[in-house]
Backbone as CSV, one residue per row, in Angstrom:
resi,resn,N_x,N_y,N_z,CA_x,CA_y,CA_z,C_x,C_y,C_z
1,UNK,211.820,129.196,17.794,212.718,129.250,19.099,211.622,129.435,20.591
2,UNK,212.079,129.095,21.738,211.371,129.014,22.713,211.898,129.732,24.009
3,UNK,211.627,130.410,25.130,212.267,131.048,26.057,211.317,130.433,26.962
4,UNK,212.427,130.195,28.371,212.055,129.667,29.645,212.579,130.516,30.607
5,UNK,211.902,130.844,31.877,212.306,131.804,32.990,213.065,130.654,34.373
6,UNK,214.115,131.344,34.997,214.496,130.668,36.075,214.227,131.521,36.928
7,UNK,215.007,131.634,38.645,214.764,132.718,39.322,215.469,133.561,39.323
8,UNK,216.545,133.818,38.372,217.880,134.879,37.790,217.420,135.488,36.814
9,UNK,216.150,135.004,36.289,215.570,135.760,35.032,215.245,134.802,34.249
10,UNK,214.978,135.555,32.915,214.629,134.430,31.398,215.865,133.804,30.686
11,UNK,215.715,132.634,30.471,216.771,131.931,29.980,216.849,132.075,28.494
12,UNK,218.394,131.556,28.237,218.294,131.820,26.616,217.253,130.994,25.693
13,UNK,217.053,131.496,24.509,216.166,131.038,23.767,216.641,129.876,23.265
14,UNK,215.676,128.663,23.338,216.597,127.641,23.086,215.647,127.154,21.429
15,UNK,215.982,126.042,20.854,215.582,125.594,19.666,214.248,125.311,19.363
16,UNK,213.387,125.416,18.696,212.007,124.665,18.634,211.458,124.060,17.685
17,UNK,211.301,123.041,17.386,211.065,122.114,16.139,209.809,123.113,15.355
18,UNK,210.291,122.941,14.321,208.743,124.334,13.229,207.540,123.524,13.629
19,UNK,206.742,124.427,13.304,205.291,124.040,13.932,204.848,123.541,15.322
20,UNK,205.940,123.734,16.214,205.753,122.907,17.515,205.881,124.099,18.567
21,UNK,204.291,123.821,19.609,204.595,124.335,20.696,204.729,123.997,22.514
22,UNK,204.979,124.354,23.086,204.911,123.648,24.276,204.019,122.895,24.791
23,UNK,202.692,123.230,24.323,201.833,122.822,24.358,201.642,121.204,23.995
24,UNK,201.677,121.186,22.256,202.066,120.157,21.729,202.919,119.189,21.998
25,UNK,204.263,119.813,22.689,205.171,119.147,23.173,204.683,118.147,24.378
26,UNK,203.970,118.659,25.068,203.249,117.817,26.346,202.092,116.822,25.856
27,UNK,201.522,117.249,25.026,200.217,116.397,24.394,200.954,115.078,23.793
28,UNK,202.498,115.498,23.070,203.072,114.295,22.465,203.409,113.287,23.406
29,UNK,204.244,114.043,24.508,204.951,112.896,25.922,203.755,112.619,26.471
30,UNK,202.869,113.342,26.591,201.454,112.511,27.317,200.874,110.938,26.608
31,UNK,200.936,111.165,25.233,200.484,109.860,24.069,201.604,109.126,24.639
32,UNK,202.749,109.491,24.592,203.822,108.692,24.593,203.652,107.656,26.277
33,UNK,203.323,108.563,27.280,202.945,107.757,28.468,201.619,106.553,28.348
34,UNK,200.852,107.323,27.934,199.657,106.315,27.524,200.119,104.769,26.910
35,UNK,201.049,104.545,26.255,201.819,103.992,25.713,202.087,102.618,26.692
36,UNK,202.721,102.876,28.017,202.799,101.828,28.784,202.073,101.021,29.172
37,UNK,202.486,99.796,29.318,201.506,98.770,29.192,200.343,98.555,28.851
38,UNK,200.498,98.801,27.036,199.330,98.580,26.251,200.012,97.863,25.052
39,UNK,198.919,96.987,24.763,197.845,97.307,24.859,196.999,96.312,25.843
40,UNK,195.891,96.956,26.636,195.279,96.371,27.474,195.035,95.038,27.323
41,UNK,195.169,94.347,28.482,195.278,92.912,28.822,193.431,92.627,28.842
42,UNK,192.584,93.664,29.298,191.267,93.292,29.369,190.657,94.726,29.265
43,UNK,189.775,94.697,28.037,189.109,95.902,27.986,188.280,96.357,28.926
44,UNK,187.998,97.908,28.784,186.845,98.037,29.837,185.606,97.860,29.919
45,UNK,184.931,97.182,28.893,183.769,96.473,29.071,183.997,94.949,29.681
46,UNK,184.856,94.403,29.577,185.184,93.051,30.005,185.173,93.364,31.647
47,UNK,186.400,94.375,32.072,186.192,94.666,33.387,185.053,95.275,34.193
48,UNK,184.189,95.703,33.540,183.185,96.070,33.680,181.717,95.508,34.133
49,UNK,182.012,94.018,33.300,181.269,92.943,33.343,181.311,92.276,34.787
50,UNK,183.151,91.827,34.593,183.468,91.358,35.631,183.608,91.619,37.142
51,UNK,183.197,92.648,37.412,182.869,93.872,38.691,181.518,93.343,39.199
52,UNK,180.579,92.857,37.918,179.408,92.302,38.558,179.030,90.967,39.281
53,UNK,180.003,90.051,38.947,180.407,89.004,39.023,180.587,88.594,40.416
54,UNK,180.283,87.311,41.184,180.659,86.808,42.340,182.114,86.240,41.834
55,UNK,182.614,85.232,42.737,184.029,84.701,42.632,183.967,83.391,41.408
56,UNK,182.597,83.088,41.481,182.795,81.630,40.535,182.232,82.416,39.117
57,UNK,181.563,83.514,39.302,181.585,83.907,37.969,182.673,84.782,37.329
58,UNK,183.770,85.330,38.311,184.743,85.702,37.604,185.578,85.313,37.288
59,UNK,185.455,83.791,37.945,186.467,82.925,36.957,185.888,82.215,35.881
60,UNK,184.770,82.120,35.739,184.091,81.596,34.768,184.079,82.421,33.262
61,UNK,183.858,83.885,33.502,184.248,84.825,32.384,185.760,85.292,32.309
62,UNK,186.324,85.121,33.479,187.888,85.031,32.789,188.179,84.178,31.573
63,UNK,187.778,82.956,32.037,188.232,81.560,31.405,188.032,82.110,30.062
64,UNK,186.431,82.132,29.670,185.943,82.532,28.590,186.867,84.023,27.835
65,UNK,187.208,85.159,28.177,187.604,85.804,28.045,189.160,85.657,27.551
66,UNK,189.832,84.825,28.284,191.117,84.339,27.856,191.024,83.139,27.220
67,UNK,190.000,82.749,26.553,190.156,81.214,25.705,190.727,80.405,26.292
68,UNK,190.351,79.752,27.495,191.163,78.674,28.569,190.010,77.643,28.157
69,UNK,190.075,76.591,27.147,189.210,75.727,26.751,189.291,74.317,27.430
70,UNK,190.522,74.225,27.838,190.935,72.656,28.299,191.391,72.820,30.279
71,UNK,190.386,73.673,30.802,190.735,73.818,32.277,190.652,72.428,33.113
72,UNK,189.642,71.373,32.514,189.536,70.281,33.456,190.947,69.080,32.892
73,UNK,191.703,69.558,31.985,192.620,68.415,31.515,194.078,69.062,31.456
74,UNK,194.093,70.563,31.241,195.172,70.947,31.343,195.699,71.742,32.408
75,UNK,196.783,71.167,33.172,197.210,71.923,34.529,197.638,73.498,33.925
76,UNK,198.102,73.427,33.054,199.026,74.955,32.695,197.704,75.826,32.561
77,UNK,196.816,75.450,32.104,195.416,76.742,31.975,194.757,76.789,32.837
78,UNK,194.724,75.994,33.848,194.200,76.374,35.152,195.170,76.884,35.964
79,UNK,196.132,76.760,36.234,197.177,77.513,37.117,197.238,79.193,36.277
80,UNK,197.223,79.407,34.999,197.175,80.773,34.704,195.739,81.580,34.869
81,UNK,194.796,80.838,35.055,193.416,80.992,35.234,193.418,81.349,36.379
82,UNK,193.737,81.044,37.371,193.897,80.824,38.802,194.793,82.379,39.405
83,UNK,195.648,81.961,38.400,196.768,83.803,38.170,196.194,84.845,38.574
84,UNK,195.439,84.759,37.300,194.722,86.283,36.645,193.143,86.224,37.891
85,UNK,192.628,85.284,38.066,191.426,85.365,39.402,191.961,85.643,40.685
86,UNK,193.066,85.609,40.477,193.739,86.034,42.125,193.891,87.586,41.655
87,UNK,194.363,87.886,41.014,194.688,89.279,40.872,193.513,90.373,40.804
88,UNK,192.636,89.742,40.103,191.234,90.313,39.748,190.805,90.844,41.093
89,UNK,190.622,89.592,42.235,189.976,89.865,43.042,190.599,90.556,44.033
90,UNK,192.168,90.289,44.285,192.611,91.567,44.836,192.408,92.935,44.645
91,UNK,192.868,92.851,43.125,192.584,94.474,42.941,190.759,95.024,43.162
92,UNK,190.002,94.327,43.112,188.654,94.620,43.418,188.847,95.117,45.181
93,UNK,189.433,94.278,45.501,189.491,94.487,47.532,189.923,96.106,47.107
94,UNK,190.826,96.307,46.677,191.887,97.508,46.621,190.714,98.688,46.348
95,UNK,189.518,98.315,45.167,188.884,99.695,44.970,189.660,100.195,43.782
96,UNK,190.024,99.698,42.921,190.760,100.465,41.725,189.490,100.975,40.835
97,UNK,189.707,101.606,40.273,189.086,102.647,39.054,189.808,101.443,37.841
98,UNK,188.686,101.975,36.784,188.629,101.166,35.940,189.822,101.055,34.662
99,UNK,190.577,102.350,34.770,191.793,102.093,34.262,193.178,101.776,35.136
100,UNK,192.683,101.609,36.412,193.684,100.758,37.228,193.658,99.412,37.380
101,UNK,192.111,98.807,37.333,192.214,97.692,37.154,192.690,97.188,35.475
102,UNK,193.089,98.054,34.669,193.374,97.728,33.086,194.508,97.566,33.444
103,UNK,195.523,98.415,33.809,196.544,99.010,34.007,197.457,97.384,34.874
104,UNK,196.702,97.223,35.676,197.011,96.124,36.821,197.009,94.968,36.157
105,UNK,196.243,94.808,35.522,195.876,92.888,34.950,197.044,93.398,33.762
106,UNK,197.132,94.155,33.072,198.188,94.250,31.916,199.343,93.806,32.382
107,UNK,199.772,94.204,33.550,200.939,94.304,34.467,200.997,93.013,34.916
108,UNK,200.064,91.986,35.367,200.056,90.501,35.452,200.367,89.726,34.530
109,UNK,200.027,90.287,33.252,200.359,89.768,31.889,201.467,89.932,31.377
110,UNK,201.836,90.971,31.561,203.414,91.395,30.952,204.609,90.541,31.637
111,UNK,204.563,90.576,33.206,205.362,89.571,34.045,205.592,88.566,33.223
112,UNK,204.283,87.595,33.259,204.250,86.231,32.696,204.570,86.232,31.408
113,UNK,204.500,87.056,30.587,204.689,87.189,28.891,206.380,87.480,29.213
114,UNK,206.890,88.332,29.844,208.367,88.361,29.885,209.141,87.140,30.664
115,UNK,208.704,86.162,31.273,209.110,85.157,31.730,209.031,83.919,30.693
116,UNK,207.850,83.957,29.992,207.331,83.197,29.095,208.451,83.341,27.537
117,UNK,208.349,84.558,26.992,208.883,84.483,25.633,210.370,85.038,26.174
118,UNK,210.533,86.235,27.163,212.211,86.561,26.970,213.143,85.922,28.217
119,UNK,212.574,84.470,28.854,213.188,84.174,29.856,213.361,84.708,30.943
120,UNK,213.078,86.051,31.266,213.521,86.909,32.114,214.219,86.470,33.670
121,UNK,214.940,86.554,33.996,215.076,86.084,35.560,214.206,86.746,36.552
122,UNK,214.208,86.368,37.612,213.477,87.363,38.514,214.396,88.195,39.357
123,UNK,215.675,88.432,38.810,216.292,89.912,39.220,215.439,90.851,38.233
124,UNK,215.898,90.369,36.899,215.205,91.364,35.705,214.030,91.264,35.572
125,UNK,212.748,90.684,36.347,211.650,90.959,36.618,211.357,91.766,37.732
126,UNK,211.945,91.816,38.413,211.868,92.870,39.680,212.441,94.506,39.142
127,UNK,213.499,93.916,38.184,214.142,95.470,37.711,212.903,96.510,36.907
128,UNK,212.477,95.452,35.827,211.462,95.563,34.951,210.388,96.435,35.453
129,UNK,209.717,95.646,36.424,208.622,96.059,37.715,208.837,97.383,38.085
130,UNK,210.217,97.857,38.822,210.693,99.101,39.076,210.464,99.936,38.213
131,UNK,210.998,99.771,37.113,211.161,100.779,35.548,209.627,101.381,35.635
132,UNK,208.972,100.082,35.096,207.258,100.562,34.984,206.733,100.932,35.897
133,UNK,206.513,100.795,37.361,205.951,101.820,38.534,206.825,103.194,38.470
134,UNK,207.475,103.328,38.225,208.426,104.640,38.011,207.562,105.618,37.182
135,UNK,206.782,104.625,36.171,206.514,105.478,34.996,204.818,105.616,35.069
136,UNK,204.259,104.687,36.043,202.694,104.420,35.923,202.144,104.778,37.492
137,UNK,203.753,104.899,38.300,203.336,105.134,39.473,203.468,106.429,40.459
138,UNK,203.742,106.571,41.732,203.858,108.445,41.942,205.339,109.029,41.781
139,UNK,205.433,110.092,41.178,206.439,110.288,41.162,206.859,111.866,41.707
140,UNK,207.987,112.323,41.677,207.936,113.814,42.364,208.218,114.769,41.258
141,UNK,207.721,114.517,39.856,207.879,115.535,39.034,206.125,116.217,38.767
142,UNK,206.603,117.423,38.995,205.569,118.371,38.995,204.773,118.205,37.623
143,UNK,205.550,117.913,36.551,205.161,117.746,35.271,204.040,116.541,34.952
144,UNK,204.607,115.550,35.671,203.656,114.382,35.515,202.770,113.907,36.885
145,UNK,202.381,114.872,37.297,201.314,114.522,38.342,200.197,113.893,37.940
146,UNK,199.723,114.955,36.581,198.247,114.382,36.351,198.362,112.986,35.796
147,UNK,199.799,112.341,35.424,199.689,111.234,34.682,199.862,110.011,35.458
148,UNK,200.188,110.283,36.798,200.106,109.145,37.906,199.005,108.381,37.779
149,UNK,198.995,106.803,37.666,198.091,106.218,37.839,197.650,105.271,39.135
150,UNK,198.766,105.284,39.769,198.768,104.569,41.184,198.872,105.741,42.077
151,UNK,198.702,105.663,43.381,199.139,106.736,44.390,200.385,105.809,44.876
152,UNK,200.987,106.510,46.275,202.132,105.942,46.751,201.476,104.702,47.651
153,UNK,200.538,104.491,48.165,199.978,103.163,48.697,199.535,102.374,48.175
154,UNK,198.842,102.728,46.837,198.554,101.809,46.238,199.850,100.989,45.282
155,UNK,200.636,101.830,44.963,202.050,101.228,44.235,202.521,100.497,45.169
156,UNK,203.106,100.792,46.646,203.185,99.752,47.545,202.598,98.601,47.824
157,UNK,201.298,98.505,47.720,200.456,97.536,47.688,200.344,96.403,46.742
158,UNK,200.673,97.198,45.484,201.305,96.206,44.356,202.122,95.453,44.279
159,UNK,203.660,96.286,45.044,204.430,95.730,44.941,204.552,94.387,45.650
160,UNK,203.988,94.836,47.251,203.836,93.493,47.900,202.849,92.374,47.548
161,UNK,201.797,92.687,46.939,201.058,91.534,45.795,201.806,90.285,45.145
162,UNK,202.680,91.422,44.383,203.152,90.517,43.437,204.624,90.150,44.111
163,UNK,205.093,90.005,45.196,205.874,89.370,45.953,205.613,88.248,46.348
164,UNK,204.218,88.173,47.105,203.627,86.858,47.463,202.932,86.080,46.493
165,UNK,202.494,86.616,45.465,201.551,85.861,44.511,202.654,85.029,43.489
166,UNK,203.741,86.176,42.865,204.198,85.568,41.392,205.961,85.609,41.702
167,UNK,206.192,86.767,42.793,207.644,86.312,42.858,208.547,85.337,43.621
168,UNK,207.181,85.024,45.002,207.527,83.840,45.833,207.635,82.712,44.986
169,UNK,206.912,82.396,44.110,206.492,81.166,43.415,207.261,81.464,41.856
170,UNK,208.409,82.132,41.454,208.769,82.239,40.596,209.383,81.354,39.877
171,UNK,210.110,80.180,40.561,210.688,79.285,40.440,209.585,78.213,39.703
172,UNK,208.332,78.155,40.187,207.251,77.275,39.813,206.822,77.564,38.483
173,UNK,206.946,78.858,38.567,206.231,79.515,37.159,207.279,79.082,35.843
174,UNK,208.666,79.392,36.367,209.480,78.766,35.423,209.400,77.064,34.985
175,UNK,209.122,76.466,36.132,209.075,75.020,35.595,207.650,74.764,34.981
176,UNK,206.698,75.827,34.990,205.821,75.513,33.966,205.744,76.055,32.681
177,UNK,206.526,76.640,32.333,206.368,77.067,31.185,207.653,76.438,30.298
178,UNK,208.708,75.995,31.017,210.026,75.614,30.296,210.392,73.734,30.756
179,UNK,209.725,73.192,31.940,210.214,71.874,31.812,208.953,70.990,31.032
180,UNK,209.395,70.008,30.269,208.506,69.402,30.083,207.790,68.211,31.021
181,UNK,206.542,67.847,31.174,206.003,67.116,32.004,205.553,66.086,31.077
182,UNK,205.091,64.861,31.808,204.787,63.771,31.340,203.397,63.732,31.262
183,UNK,202.840,63.456,29.709,201.177,63.092,29.526,200.545,62.168,30.197
184,UNK,199.696,62.360,30.618,198.765,61.055,31.422,197.703,60.887,30.218
185,UNK,197.821,60.019,29.708,197.000,59.023,28.679,195.493,58.978,29.330
186,UNK,194.306,59.664,28.804,193.267,59.511,29.537,192.297,58.699,28.531
187,UNK,192.800,58.592,27.480,191.542,57.810,26.227,192.996,57.852,25.062
188,UNK,192.074,57.033,24.563,193.042,56.409,23.007,191.760,56.213,21.917
189,UNK,192.298,56.479,20.757,191.798,55.840,19.525,192.177,55.069,18.995
190,UNK,191.719,54.454,18.655,191.936,53.033,17.564,191.325,53.310,16.298
191,UNK,192.042,53.670,15.182,191.437,53.452,13.637,191.843,52.070,13.068
192,UNK,190.512,51.340,12.349,190.744,50.285,11.970,190.576,50.333,10.773
193,UNK,191.447,49.869,9.756,191.314,49.717,8.407,190.819,48.403,7.634
194,UNK,189.117,48.785,7.225,188.480,47.452,6.589,188.641,47.446,5.322
195,UNK,189.029,46.204,4.663,188.985,45.971,3.387,187.864,46.094,2.564
196,UNK,187.507,47.291,1.389,187.000,47.060,1.091,186.506,46.203,0.079
197,UNK,185.308,45.436,-0.654,184.862,44.700,-1.155,184.473,45.198,-2.358
198,UNK,185.250,45.196,-3.521,184.873,45.766,-4.711,183.969,44.646,-5.315
199,UNK,184.540,43.567,-5.805,183.559,42.838,-6.880,183.540,41.533,-6.062
200,UNK,184.042,41.641,-4.714,184.088,40.069,-4.254,182.767,39.738,-3.570
201,UNK,182.298,38.719,-3.445,181.289,38.175,-2.608,181.193,38.117,-0.905
202,UNK,182.446,38.589,-0.599,182.793,38.383,0.563,182.158,39.801,1.642
203,UNK,181.845,39.759,2.657,181.383,40.596,3.351,182.418,41.452,4.357
204,UNK,182.373,42.503,5.031,183.400,43.218,5.791,182.905,42.955,7.096
205,UNK,183.295,41.971,7.875,182.751,41.104,9.333,183.465,42.589,10.061
206,UNK,184.440,42.908,9.980,184.978,44.300,10.978,184.030,45.294,10.751
207,UNK,183.848,45.873,9.945,183.055,47.218,10.018,181.464,47.023,10.399
208,UNK,180.947,45.652,9.843,179.482,45.168,10.227,179.778,44.788,11.786
209,UNK,180.882,44.404,12.367,180.819,43.894,13.990,180.479,42.512,13.920
210,UNK,179.999,41.461,12.923,179.527,40.547,12.948,180.115,39.416,12.512
211,UNK,180.077,37.983,11.962,181.012,37.127,11.513,180.377,37.205,10.454
212,UNK,180.919,36.505,9.672,180.945,36.180,8.208,179.639,35.496,7.696
213,UNK,179.900,34.506,8.514,178.880,33.271,8.227,177.485,34.025,8.569
214,UNK,177.174,34.911,9.584,175.848,35.297,9.358,175.571,36.461,8.462
215,UNK,176.717,37.119,8.110,176.117,38.278,7.518,175.918,37.450,6.000
216,UNK,176.762,36.675,5.382,176.613,35.972,4.277,175.263,35.337,4.297
217,UNK,174.560,34.751,5.623,173.410,34.005,5.482,172.007,34.674,5.390
218,UNK,172.380,35.811,6.347,171.127,36.453,6.848,171.136,38.449,6.189
219,UNK,172.481,38.865,6.099,172.571,40.161,5.529,172.630,40.395,3.867
220,UNK,173.636,39.670,3.711,174.223,39.799,2.218,173.489,39.148,1.507
221,UNK,172.978,39.639,0.138,172.063,39.630,-0.589,172.470,38.505,-1.798
222,UNK,171.751,37.303,-1.835,172.241,36.408,-2.745,172.610,36.523,-4.253
223,UNK,173.745,36.075,-4.558,173.784,37.087,-6.066,172.541,36.138,-7.059
224,UNK,172.778,36.851,-8.090,172.173,36.165,-8.875,171.941,34.615,-9.614
225,UNK,173.446,34.424,-9.339,173.828,32.747,-10.282,173.572,32.037,-8.752
226,UNK,173.889,32.123,-7.842,173.316,31.416,-6.486,171.595,31.199,-6.427
227,UNK,170.971,32.452,-6.863,169.325,32.342,-7.029,168.922,31.219,-8.108
228,UNK,169.627,31.313,-9.632,169.547,30.773,-10.834,169.636,29.162,-10.097
229,UNK,171.051,28.517,-9.587,171.162,27.570,-8.961,170.181,26.681,-8.406
230,UNK,169.864,27.675,-7.338,168.496,27.311,-6.696,167.391,26.680,-7.006
231,UNK,166.967,27.492,-7.733,166.093,27.286,-8.518,165.885,25.990,-9.293
232,UNK,166.975,25.986,-9.995,166.815,24.797,-10.810,166.739,23.859,-10.178
233,UNK,167.475,23.723,-9.098,167.444,22.444,-8.092,165.950,22.381,-7.749
234,UNK,165.518,23.120,-7.091,164.062,22.734,-6.451,163.200,22.269,-7.722
235,UNK,163.471,22.775,-9.082,162.879,22.088,-10.013,163.048,20.849,-10.367
236,UNK,164.225,20.343,-10.421,164.902,19.263,-10.674,164.584,18.059,-9.497
237,UNK,164.668,18.512,-8.094,164.332,17.261,-7.256,163.448,17.431,-6.231
238,UNK,162.086,17.952,-7.248,160.682,18.018,-6.070,160.260,16.598,-5.329
239,UNK,160.734,15.827,-5.985,160.478,14.036,-5.631,161.303,13.418,-4.304
240,UNK,162.418,14.114,-4.981,163.325,13.418,-3.882,163.327,13.895,-2.297
241,UNK,163.163,15.244,-2.304,162.835,16.117,-0.980,161.835,15.663,-0.084
242,UNK,160.725,15.026,-0.915,159.453,15.047,-0.101,159.728,13.582,0.757
243,UNK,160.307,12.626,0.168,160.738,11.311,1.233,161.345,11.594,2.554
244,UNK,162.290,12.795,2.245,163.302,13.022,3.441,162.227,13.639,4.206
245,UNK,161.649,14.557,3.921,160.107,15.237,4.943,159.413,14.555,5.583
246,UNK,158.810,13.349,4.682,158.253,11.962,5.295,158.985,11.424,6.540
247,UNK,160.514,11.274,6.234,161.205,10.283,6.684,161.160,11.177,8.591
248,UNK,161.550,11.962,8.444,162.034,13.038,9.677,160.798,13.192,10.635
249,UNK,159.296,13.026,9.740,158.516,13.138,10.706,157.764,11.608,11.235
250,UNK,158.656,10.481,10.957,158.239,9.075,10.867,158.284,9.236,12.350
251,UNK,157.702,8.263,13.112,157.496,7.710,14.637,158.895,6.965,14.556
252,UNK,159.779,6.864,15.750,160.991,5.809,15.475,160.208,4.368,16.263
253,UNK,159.285,4.343,16.852,158.704,3.018,17.352,157.649,2.482,16.822
254,UNK,157.398,2.787,15.401,156.689,1.958,14.701,157.330,0.830,14.519
255,UNK,156.432,-0.492,14.222,156.795,-1.816,13.938,157.341,-2.565,15.331
256,UNK,156.981,-1.685,16.744,157.077,-2.717,17.844,155.995,-2.779,18.565
257,UNK,155.679,-4.089,18.962,154.556,-4.251,20.109,154.799,-3.662,21.350
258,UNK,153.761,-3.646,22.143,153.891,-3.446,23.535,154.794,-4.284,24.228
259,UNK,154.301,-5.845,23.993,155.147,-6.554,24.633,156.854,-6.971,24.082
260,UNK,156.961,-6.159,23.038,158.505,-6.277,22.574,159.056,-5.060,23.445
261,UNK,158.579,-4.214,24.018,159.040,-2.993,24.738,158.983,-3.570,26.016
262,UNK,158.112,-4.342,26.449,158.030,-4.646,28.145,159.202,-5.745,28.120
263,UNK,159.597,-6.528,27.230,160.516,-7.230,26.968,162.009,-6.661,27.170
264,UNK,162.480,-5.580,26.516,163.477,-5.140,26.349,164.023,-4.137,27.840
265,UNK,162.738,-3.611,28.229,162.895,-3.115,29.733,163.109,-3.940,30.929
266,UNK,162.576,-5.036,30.719,162.487,-5.952,31.953,164.262,-6.662,31.961
267,UNK,164.643,-6.837,30.530,165.938,-7.105,30.173,167.438,-6.097,31.077
268,UNK,166.662,-5.048,30.637,167.402,-4.111,30.777,167.696,-3.959,32.399
269,UNK,166.416,-4.088,33.253,165.918,-3.831,34.445,167.252,-4.797,35.223
270,UNK,166.636,-6.276,35.099,167.597,-7.130,35.147,168.727,-7.302,35.155
271,UNK,169.403,-6.219,34.563,171.104,-6.656,33.882,171.219,-5.604,34.550
272,UNK,170.740,-4.215,35.002,170.949,-3.127,36.368,171.258,-3.991,37.643
273,UNK,169.929,-4.339,38.041,169.943,-4.642,39.513,170.872,-5.986,39.811
274,UNK,171.089,-6.904,38.912,172.556,-7.918,39.079,173.646,-7.063,39.406
275,UNK,173.819,-6.225,38.532,175.037,-5.606,38.904,175.459,-4.871,40.174
276,UNK,174.022,-4.282,40.486,173.867,-3.394,41.717,174.183,-4.861,43.043
277,UNK,173.423,-5.533,42.719,173.300,-6.871,44.102,174.584,-7.023,44.157
278,UNK,175.477,-7.555,42.693,176.720,-7.907,43.080,178.039,-7.073,43.910
279,UNK,177.611,-5.833,43.586,178.631,-5.031,44.154,178.542,-4.863,45.300
280,UNK,177.249,-4.713,46.000,177.023,-4.957,47.195,177.459,-5.823,47.928
281,UNK,176.999,-7.209,47.332,177.876,-8.280,48.008,179.082,-8.231,48.236
282,UNK,179.636,-7.721,47.387,181.272,-7.963,47.435,181.288,-6.666,48.569
283,UNK,181.152,-5.645,48.687,181.577,-4.809,49.949,180.923,-5.171,50.849
284,UNK,179.925,-5.776,51.267,179.532,-6.492,52.393,180.904,-7.785,53.112
285,UNK,181.128,-8.692,51.974,182.468,-9.530,52.512,183.458,-8.761,52.575
286,UNK,183.879,-7.936,51.892,185.159,-6.887,52.570,184.901,-6.649,53.944
287,UNK,183.692,-5.882,54.192,183.437,-5.353,55.991,183.677,-6.637,56.656
288,UNK,182.587,-7.598,55.948,182.989,-8.808,57.363,184.526,-9.792,57.776
289,UNK,185.078,-9.698,56.609,186.286,-9.767,56.041,187.282,-9.064,57.497
290,UNK,187.185,-7.367,57.554,187.797,-6.719,58.381,186.836,-7.032,59.898
291,UNK,186.231,-6.893,59.904,185.811,-7.432,61.324,186.013,-8.506,61.992
292,UNK,186.063,-9.899,61.267,186.711,-10.799,61.616,187.965,-10.697,62.095
293,UNK,189.254,-10.067,61.580,190.144,-9.941,61.613,190.482,-9.081,63.104
294,UNK,189.644,-7.972,63.006,189.301,-7.132,64.455,189.257,-8.272,65.770
295,UNK,188.504,-9.063,65.249,187.971,-9.810,66.771,188.637,-10.774,66.902
296,UNK,189.481,-11.049,66.119,190.740,-11.958,66.158,191.805,-11.668,67.190
297,UNK,191.777,-10.114,66.709,192.688,-9.583,67.376,192.842,-9.210,69.028
298,UNK,190.977,-9.019,69.243,191.214,-8.492,70.312,190.878,-9.751,71.699
299,UNK,190.978,-11.291,70.843,190.763,-12.461,71.480,192.297,-12.523,72.068
300,UNK,193.016,-12.515,70.768,194.609,-12.822,71.415,195.100,-11.841,72.467
301,UNK,194.583,-10.550,72.668,194.971,-9.347,73.712,194.447,-10.098,74.891
């Protein structure tokens, strides 16, 4: 049994669970209060590490902590990283403590998580925020005075920041999570199936990237049968190949004298000159007739 006091005297004793005291009840309630906005979105070590960085360093390390790997190609990841980086930099301007950083970043994450998983509307998100701030913000209860994470000024500043950062653009975040977007193809991969040659002598031109004739002539090793047939051909006809070689090296003017060559050249030259002269005479005659016709017209005029 436990007993309390009022201004009018002691209160009636009330039932107390066996093995518990007022101090243990307070510890249990404190532990329940600590579960609000848990687990932490960022650890104390990560927050301390971020506080040592500039703006670019905060963005780079937050992207690593949150495992955003496609920032250059994924618009959703880039938006989420900007959301968290902006919130952390704003909190740094408020000069929060480590636990205040932790709870504030977790609050930012939980608001987006409620929107993404629970499809929470703007009105419901505002109500949820009010309930959470009532637990971690300032209260008039003397019992929870030591549990207040944010004072009145900080709580109001947090609410004002969420108004201009998340709530003002709530429809855009809904669109990001629930609206299908057309994917822009920035690269394609093509898979080419190549016919594998088992016992066939034919090459794989698609795989080698050259024509089959070049492959079979210069790359593919000749089969044993072709090598044997070629050796037999060379043994059987060594004499036939020799005249062909001699013929290919023979001078085509063998058997003609200089006089024969001159007579042929003179005949060809005369034929060409005669044809040219005839063509010139015909053109001169046509021009002469045209001039004569013009002169006759002038005389008559």
